[in-house]
C-alpha positions in Angstrom: -75.4 -37.4 -40.3 -72.7 -34.9 -39.5 -69.5 -36.2 -37.8 -70.2 -34.5 -34.6 -73.8 -35.9 -34.4 -72.5 -39.4 -35.3 -69.9 -39.2 -32.5 -72.5 -37.9 -30.1 -74.9 -40.8 -31.0 -72.1 -43.4 -30.6 -71.1 -41.9 -27.2 -74.7 -42.1 -26.0 -75.0 -45.7 -27.1 -71.6 -46.6 -25.4 -72.7 -44.8 -22.3 -76.1 -46.6 -22.2 -74.4 -50.0 -22.8 -72.0 -49.3 -20.0 -74.8 -48.3 -17.6 -76.8 -51.5 -18.5 -73.7 -53.7 -17.9 -73.1 -51.9 -14.6 -76.7 -52.4 -13.5 -76.5 -56.1 -14.5 -73.3 -56.5 -12.5 -74.7 -54.8 -9.4 -77.9 -57.0 -9.7 -75.7 -60.1 -9.9 -73.6 -59.0 -6.9 -76.7 -58.6 -4.8 -77.2 -62.3 -5.0 -75.8 -62.7 -1.4 -78.2 -60.5 0.6 -79.8 -62.5 3.5 -83.2 -61.9 1.9 -82.1 -64.1 -1.0 -81.6 -67.1 1.2 -78.7 -69.4 1.8 -76.1 -70.7 -0.5 -74.9 -74.3 -0.8 -71.4 -75.6 -0.2 -71.0 -79.2 -1.5 -68.2 -81.1 0.3 -67.0 -84.4 -1.2 -66.1 -85.8 2.3 -68.0 -87.3 5.1 -69.4 -85.3 8.1 -66.7 -84.9 10.8 -63.8 -85.1 8.4 -61.2 -82.3 8.5 -62.4 -80.8 5.3 -66.0 -81.0 6.6 -65.0 -79.2 9.8 -63.1 -76.5 7.8 -66.1 -76.1 5.4 -68.5 -75.7 8.3 -66.3 -73.1 10.0 -66.0 -71.2 6.7 -69.8 -71.4 6.2 -70.4 -70.3 9.8 -68.4 -67.1 9.3 -70.9 -65.8 6.8 -73.9 -66.4 9.1 -72.1 -64.4 11.8 -71.1 -61.6 9.4 -74.7 -61.0 8.3 -73.9 -62.1 4.7 -75.9 -64.8 3.2 -74.7 -68.0 4.8 -73.9 -71.4 3.4 -75.5 -74.8 4.0 -72.9 -77.5 3.9 -73.9 -80.7 2.1 -71.8 -83.8 2.3 -71.6 -86.1 -0.7 -68.6 -88.5 -0.1 -67.5 -91.3 -2.3 -66.2 -92.2 -5.8 -63.2 -89.9 -5.5 -65.4 -86.8 -5.4 -67.4 -87.7 -8.5 -70.7 -88.0 -6.6 -70.2 -84.5 -5.1 -69.4 -83.1 -8.5 -72.5 -84.6 -10.1 -74.5 -82.8 -7.5 -72.9 -79.5 -8.5 -73.7 -80.1 -12.1 -77.4 -80.7 -11.4 -77.9 -77.4 -9.6 -78.9 -74.1 -11.2 -75.8 -72.5 -12.7 -76.2 -69.2 -10.9 -73.1 -69.4 -8.8 -75.0 -69.9 -5.5 -73.8 -73.5 -5.3 -70.1 -74.0 -4.7 -68.0 -77.1 -4.6 -65.2 -77.7 -2.1 -63.0 -79.2 -4.9 -59.7 -81.0 -4.5 -56.7 -81.9 -6.6 -58.0 -85.4 -6.8 -61.4 -84.3 -8.2 -60.1 -81.7 -10.6 -56.8 -83.2 -11.8 -56.9 -87.0 -11.3 -60.5 -88.4 -11.4 -61.0 -87.5 -15.1 -57.8 -89.4 -16.0 -58.6 -92.5 -14.0 -62.3 -93.0 -14.7 -62.9 -96.0 -16.9 -66.2 -94.6 -18.2 -66.5 -91.0 -19.5 -67.5 -88.7 -16.7 -70.4 -86.3 -16.9 -68.1 -83.4 -16.4 -64.8 -82.0 -17.6 -63.1 -79.7 -15.0 -61.4 -77.8 -17.8 -64.7 -76.8 -19.3 -67.4 -77.1 -16.6 -65.7 -75.7 -13.5 -64.9 -72.0 -12.8 -62.3 -71.6 -10.0 -63.1 -69.1 -7.3 -60.0 -69.3 -5.0 -57.5 -71.7 -3.4 -58.4 -72.8 0.1 -55.8 -75.1 1.4 -52.5 -76.8 0.5 -51.8 -80.1 2.3 -48.4 -81.8 2.8 -48.8 -85.6 3.1 -47.0 -87.8 5.5 -46.4 -91.6 5.4 -47.2 -93.1 8.8 -47.6 -96.4 10.5 -48.5 -97.9 13.9 -46.1 -97.2 16.7 -44.8 -100.8 16.7 -44.5 -101.2 12.9 -41.1 -102.8 12.1 -39.9 -100.0 9.9 -39.2 -96.5 11.1 -38.1 -94.8 7.8 -38.1 -95.4 4.1 -34.9 -97.4 4.0 -36.2 -99.7 6.7 -39.5 -100.1 4.7 -37.6 -100.9 1.5 -35.4 -103.5 3.1 -38.3 -105.1 5.0 -40.4 -105.5 1.9 -37.7 -106.3 -0.6 -38.6 -109.7 -2.2 -42.0 -109.8 -0.4 -44.6 -111.8 -2.4 -47.5 -109.8 -1.1 -48.0 -106.0 -1.6 -47.9 -103.8 1.4 -51.3 -102.3 2.3 -51.8 -98.6 2.7 -54.8 -96.5 3.6 -55.7 -93.4 1.6 -58.9 -91.7 0.4 -60.8 -92.9 -2.6 -59.2 -94.1 -5.8 -57.9 -91.0 -7.7 -57.4 -88.9 -4.6 -54.2 -87.0 -4.3 -52.9 -89.2 -1.4 -53.7 -92.3 -3.4 -51.6 -91.0 -6.2 -48.8 -90.0 -3.8 -48.8 -93.5 -2.4 -48.4 -95.2 -5.8 -45.7 -92.8 -6.8 -43.8 -93.3 -3.6 -44.0 -97.1 -3.7 -42.8 -97.1 -7.3 -39.9 -95.0 -6.3 -39.0 -97.5 -3.6 -39.5 -100.4 -6.0 -42.4 -101.9 -3.9 -45.9 -103.1 -4.7 -48.7 -101.6 -2.7 -52.3 -102.5 -2.0 -54.5 -99.3 -1.8 -57.2 -99.6 0.9 -59.7 -96.9 0.0 -61.4 -95.2 3.0 -64.5 -93.1 2.6 -64.3 -92.3 6.4 -60.9 -90.8 7.1 -61.2 -91.4 10.8 -61.6 -95.1 10.2 -58.4 -95.0 8.1 -56.4 -93.5 10.9 -57.8 -96.1 13.4 -57.0 -99.0 11.0 -53.4 -97.9 10.7 -53.0 -97.2 14.4 -54.4 -100.6 15.3 -52.3 -102.4 12.6 -55.2 -103.6 10.4 -53.6 -101.6 7.5 -49.8 -101.3 7.4 -49.4 -97.7 6.3 -51.4 -94.5 6.0 -50.9 -91.5 3.7 -52.8 -88.4 4.8 -52.3 -84.8 5.5 -50.2 -83.9 8.5 -53.0 -82.0 10.1 -55.2 -85.1 9.9 -52.8 -87.3 11.9 -50.8 -84.8 14.0 -52.7 -85.6 17.2 -52.1 -89.4 16.7 -48.4 -88.7 16.2 -48.0 -86.4 19.2 -49.8 -89.0 21.4 -47.4 -91.7 20.2 -50.1 -94.0 18.6 -48.5 -93.7 15.2 -45.1 -92.7 13.8 -44.1 -90.9 10.7 -41.8 -92.6 8.3 -41.5 -89.7 5.9 -42.9 -86.4 4.9 -43.9 -86.6 1.3 -42.3 -83.4 0.2 -38.9 -81.9 -0.6 -39.5 -79.2 2.0 -39.4 -80.0 5.7 -42.7 -79.8 7.5 -43.1 -76.4 9.1 -44.9 -77.8 12.2 -42.3 -80.6 12.7 -39.1 -79.7 10.7 -37.2 -82.6 12.3 -39.3 -85.2 10.5 -37.4 -86.7 7.5 -38.5 -86.0 3.9 -38.2 -88.3 0.9 -35.3 -86.3 -0.4 -33.4 -86.2 2.9 -33.6 -90.0 3.1 -31.8 -90.3 -0.3 -34.8 -91.2 -2.5 -34.7 -88.1 -4.7 -37.2 -85.3 -5.3 -40.8 -85.8 -4.2 -43.4 -83.1 -4.3 -47.0 -84.3 -4.4 -49.4 -82.4 -2.1 -53.1 -82.1 -1.8 -55.0 -78.8 -2.3 -58.5 -77.7 -2.1 -60.4 -74.8 -3.6 -63.8 -73.3 -4.3 -65.4 -73.9 -7.7 -68.7 -73.0 -9.3 -70.3 -74.5 -12.4 -69.7 -72.7 -15.6 -72.6 -70.4 -16.4 -72.3 -68.0 -13.4 -71.6 -64.4 -14.4 -68.2 -62.9 -13.9 -69.7 -60.5 -11.3 -71.1 -63.4 -9.3 -67.7 -65.3 -9.4 -65.8 -62.1 -8.5 -68.1 -61.5 -5.5 -67.8 -65.1 -4.3 -64.0 -64.7 -4.5 -64.1 -61.4 -2.6 -66.1 -63.0 0.2 -64.0 -66.1 0.2 -60.8 -64.1 0.6 -62.4 -62.2 3.5 -63.3 -65.4 5.2 -59.8 -66.8 4.7 -58.2 -63.7 6.0 
């Protein structure tokens, strides 16, 4: 075959390969037309929680926009493992998404006594970041301590650990609580709560000494005077309430543990599907 004929043949094959790839990409991107039905958004928190409310608002946007909407499915418990197991059972076509958190992705695999059925480094494909959450340490309005120094002095030499409410074992706020108490030289008793609202109530009514949750979760209770903030668990002052003390401003060194959430699909979805999910997610966030 002459050089010109060979080059022509190669060019035709390259062009055909490119057209086939483009057609496949467009076919995958069409996975979100209303005719194809709804998508699933798995949320590892109970109905009525802040994450659930945010997820439902996010899902509702797509229904109103005319794009294929989401059905929100709640699978709370086990630090998000139950929700993740549901994701791994579904078809890996990118139509089922997980509202993943730092606890599920980063912590749960390290704390599980038995090998998990998934490895976030291998089995998850990130779509986009949704939220970043600064935590606050809070207590009932009549709790004896009002800051970290008070808490340290009050509990110094105590025989019993101090109880604190957080989400499931391995959640980001659970980890933040353990790190903070170690920094203060105190022992804590983690009271895991599957229902966040119950956790806030238990702290406000004094059944649990302390609570560690995102500011947006407890801001209403703080503003109504039912609970008080002992510290923002961050080096950076809280934008909504910059007068609240941080761990660093109280003389206990650097502290920067925050929760985050993001959308994930199971490995197996095509790049085109993931890219389209990201595009639509960014539209919703904007």
